C-alpha positions in Angstrom: 0.0 0.0 0.0 1.3 3.4 -0.9 -0.1 6.9 -1.0 -0.1 10.8 -1.3 -2.5 13.9 -1.3 -3.5 17.6 -0.9 -2.2 21.2 -1.1 -3.4 24.7 -0.6 -7.1 25.6 -0.5 -7.4 28.3 -3.1 -5.4 26.4 -5.7 -7.6 23.3 -5.2 -10.7 25.4 -5.3 -9.8 26.4 -8.8 -8.9 22.8 -9.8 -12.2 21.6 -8.3 -14.2 24.2 -10.3 -12.4 23.1 -13.5 -13.2 19.5 -12.8 -16.9 20.3 -12.3 -17.0 22.3 -15.5 -15.2 19.6 -17.4 -17.7 16.9 -16.3 -20.6 19.2 -17.1 -19.3 19.9 -20.5 -18.7 16.3 -21.3 -21.9 15.0 -19.7 -19.9 12.4 -17.7 -21.4 10.8 -14.6 -20.2 12.0 -11.2 -20.1 9.2 -8.8 -20.5 9.5 -5.0 -20.1 7.3 -2.0 -23.0 4.8 -1.7 -25.1 5.8 1.3 -26.2 2.2 1.7 -22.8 1.3 3.1 -23.5 3.1 6.4 -26.5 0.8 6.9 -24.5 -2.4 6.5 -20.8 -1.7 7.0 -19.2 -0.8 10.4 -17.6 2.6 10.9 -14.3 1.0 11.9 -12.5 -1.5 9.6 -9.2 -3.2 10.5 -6.9 -4.1 7.6 -5.4 -7.6 8.1 -2.4 -7.9 5.8 -0.2 -10.9 4.9 0.7 -12.2 8.3 -0.9 -14.5 10.9 -3.8 -12.6 12.5 -6.2 -13.6 15.3 -9.0 -10.9 15.4 -11.6 -12.8 17.4 -11.2 -10.2 20.2 -12.8 -7.5 18.0 -16.4 -6.5 18.7 -18.2 -7.6 15.5 -20.8 -4.9 16.1 -18.2 -2.2 15.9 -15.4 -3.5 13.8 -15.2 -5.0 10.3 -12.2 -6.8 8.8 -10.6 -6.1 5.4 -8.2 -8.9 4.8 -5.6 -9.4 2.1 -7.1 -12.4 0.2 -4.6 -12.4 -2.7 -2.0 -10.5 -4.6 -2.1 -10.5 -8.4 1.1 -9.8 -10.3 0.8 -8.6 -13.9 3.9 -9.2 -16.0 4.2 -9.4 -19.8 1.2 -11.5 -20.8 1.1 -13.4 -17.4 -1.4 -13.0 -14.6 0.4 -14.5 -11.6 -1.7 -15.3 -8.5 -0.3 -15.3 -5.0 -3.1 -16.3 -2.6 -3.1 -15.6 1.1 -1.0 -18.2 3.0 -1.1 -16.8 6.5 -3.8 -17.9 9.0 -6.7 -15.5 9.8 -9.3 -15.8 12.6 -12.2 -13.4 12.7 -15.0 -12.9 15.2 -18.3 -14.6 14.3 -20.7 -12.1 12.6 -18.0 -9.6 11.6 -18.3 -7.7 8.4 -15.7 -9.2 6.1 -14.1 -7.5 3.0 -11.8 -9.5 0.7 -8.9 -7.3 -0.6 -7.1 -8.0 -3.8 -3.7 -6.3 -4.2 -2.7 -5.7 -7.9 1.0 -5.1 -8.7 2.6 -4.6 -12.1 6.1 -5.1 -13.3 7.5 -1.6 -14.1 10.6 -2.9 -15.9 10.2 -1.9 -19.6 11.0 -5.3 -21.0 8.5 -7.0 -18.5 5.7 -4.5 -18.5 2.2 -6.1 -18.7 0.4 -6.1 -22.0 -2.8 -4.9 -20.2 -5.0 -6.3 -23.0 -8.6 -7.6 -22.8 -7.5 -11.2 -22.0 -5.4 -10.1 -19.1 -8.3 -8.0 -17.8 -10.7 -10.9 -18.1 -8.4 -13.3 -16.2 -7.8 -10.7 -13.5 -11.5 -10.0 -13.1 -12.2 -13.8 -12.8 -9.6 -14.2 -10.0 -11.0 -11.2 -8.1 -14.6 -12.3 -8.5 -13.7 -15.7 -7.0 -13.0 -14.1 -3.7 -16.7 -13.6 -3.0 -16.8 -17.4 -2.4 -14.4 -17.1 0.6 -16.1 -17.5 4.0 -18.4 -14.6 5.1 -17.2 -12.2 2.5 -19.7 -9.3 1.9 -17.6 -6.8 0.0 -14.6 -6.6 -2.4 -11.8 -4.1 -2.2 -9.2 -3.4 -4.9 -5.8 -2.1 -3.9 -4.0 -1.0 -7.1 -1.6 2.0 -7.3 -2.1 2.4 -11.1 0.2 4.8 -12.9 -1.2 7.0 -15.7 -0.4 4.4 -18.4 -2.4 1.8 -16.5 -5.6 3.8 -15.9 -7.5 2.7 -19.0 -6.9 -0.9 -17.9 -8.0 -0.2 -14.4 -11.2 1.5 -15.6 -12.1 -1.5 -17.8 -11.3 -3.9 -15.0 -13.5 -2.1 -12.5 -16.5 -1.9 -14.9 -16.1 -5.6 -15.9 -15.7 -6.6 -12.2 -18.9 -4.7 -11.2 -20.7 -6.5 -14.0 -19.5 -9.9 -12.8 -20.3 -9.3 -9.2 -23.8 -8.2 -10.1 -24.2 -11.3 -12.3 -23.0 -13.6 -9.5 -25.4 -11.9 -7.0 -28.3 -12.4 -9.4 -27.5 -16.0 -10.0 -27.4 -16.7 -6.2 -31.1 -16.8 -5.8 -30.9 -18.3 -2.3 -29.3 -15.2 -0.9 -30.2 -11.5 -0.7 -26.5 -10.6 -0.4 -25.2 -7.7 -2.5 -21.4 -7.7 -2.7 -20.3 -4.1 -2.5 -17.2 -3.0 -4.5 -14.7 -0.6 -2.9 -11.2 0.5 -3.8 -8.2 2.1 -2.1 -6.9 5.4 -3.4 -3.6 7.2 -3.3 -4.4 10.4 -1.3 -3.2 12.4 -4.3 -6.0 10.9 -6.4 -8.6 12.5 -4.1 -7.5 16.1 -4.8 -9.5 16.7 -8.0 -7.9 14.6 -10.8 -11.3 13.0 -11.3 -9.8 10.3 -13.6 -11.7 7.6 -11.6 -14.8 9.6 -10.8 -17.0 7.4 -13.0 -15.8 4.1 -11.5 -18.8 1.9 -10.4 -17.6 1.6 -6.8 -19.5 2.1 -3.6 -16.6 3.7 -1.7 -13.0 4.9 -2.3 -10.6 4.8 0.7 -8.0 7.6 0.6 -4.8 6.1 2.2 -3.5 9.0 4.3 -0.3 7.3 5.4 3.1 6.4 4.0 2.7 9.5 1.9 6.4 10.1 1.4 7.4 13.7 0.4 3.7 14.8 0.4 3.1 13.7 3.9 3.5 17.1 5.7 1.7 18.9 3.0 -1.3 16.6 3.2 -1.4 16.6 7.0 -1.4 20.4 6.9 -4.2 20.4 4.3 -6.4 18.1 6.5 -5.5 19.9 9.7 -6.7 23.1 8.2 -10.2 21.6 7.8 -10.0 20.9 4.1 -11.8 18.0 2.6 -11.0 15.7 -0.4 -12.1 17.3 -3.6 -13.1 13.9 -5.1 -16.7 13.0 -4.0 -15.9 9.2 -4.0 -13.3 9.8 -1.4 -15.6 11.6 1.1 -16.9 8.5 2.9 -13.8 7.2 4.7 -10.1 7.7 5.7 -7.3 5.1 5.6 -4.9 5.7 8.4 -2.0 3.9 10.2 -1.6 3.4 13.9 2.1 3.4 13.3 2.1 7.1 12.3 1.1 10.3 14.2 -2.7 10.8 14.3 -4.3 12.9 11.7 -6.1 16.0 12.9 -9.4 17.6 12.1 -10.9 14.8 10.1 -14.5 15.1 8.9 -17.1 13.1 10.8 -18.9 10.8 10.7 -16.7 8.8 8.3 -15.6 5.2 8.1 -12.0 4.7 9.3 -9.8 1.9 7.9 -6.9 1.1 10.2 -3.6 -0.2 9.0 -0.7 -1.6 11.1 2.6 -3.1 10.2 2.5 -5.8 12.9 -0.2 -8.2 14.1 -3.2 -6.6 15.9 -3.6 -7.0 19.7 -6.2 -6.0 22.2 -3.9 -3.1 23.3 -4.2 -1.6 19.9 -7.9 -0.9 20.5 -7.0 2.0 22.7 -5.4 3.7 19.7 -8.3 2.8 17.5 -10.9 4.2 19.9 
């Protein structure tokens, strides 16, 4: 997981206005966070990455779990699957989100072809995670560079179609699998390149922001909000970093940690 975000208010006000005018001129759809999520998904979500995790101590009424189900590597014409191998225990009744991390080879000779076949195979692997125990939502974690954005768009639209089809075919259940994605914090500042994605929520990852870290922290501390509407339903933060200040409420918080979760960590999360 990587990330980055914001800057000064008046500059972004101009950018935001341009984005709105651009969409109005083109007639493009402007997506927003799905309000249904607050009816079904807890306001606190713990990310469980690739390590042994026993989260049975979490209160299932207050906490959900977004666990790394698999990592998909795209290289040349290959779609390489690395499923989760570490044990995971979750409290009964907890809201469970299956996360797929997508990584691409950036070496010129090994860059992925990103063609329709690669997209189809990737969508199929992601869709299969809804068959894992108790999974109610899907999350995609893909730090796509500019040259990968068209592929990402097609993948997300095809994935939403497949999830809807799977839900329709499962006539014995009224489950609707929600589709979410993580976002570099910089994507939430008005670029709008993913504004039409058919997702229910985008999670701005406001941690491990590198050179932009202090700039983004100051932007949020000054009371500014993400310019991208899809980003205005949640924050992704890390308990390993200083707490962010002046966050908008009420919003869902996704918590990341570089080591296994313990009961003592709940004091930070509270």
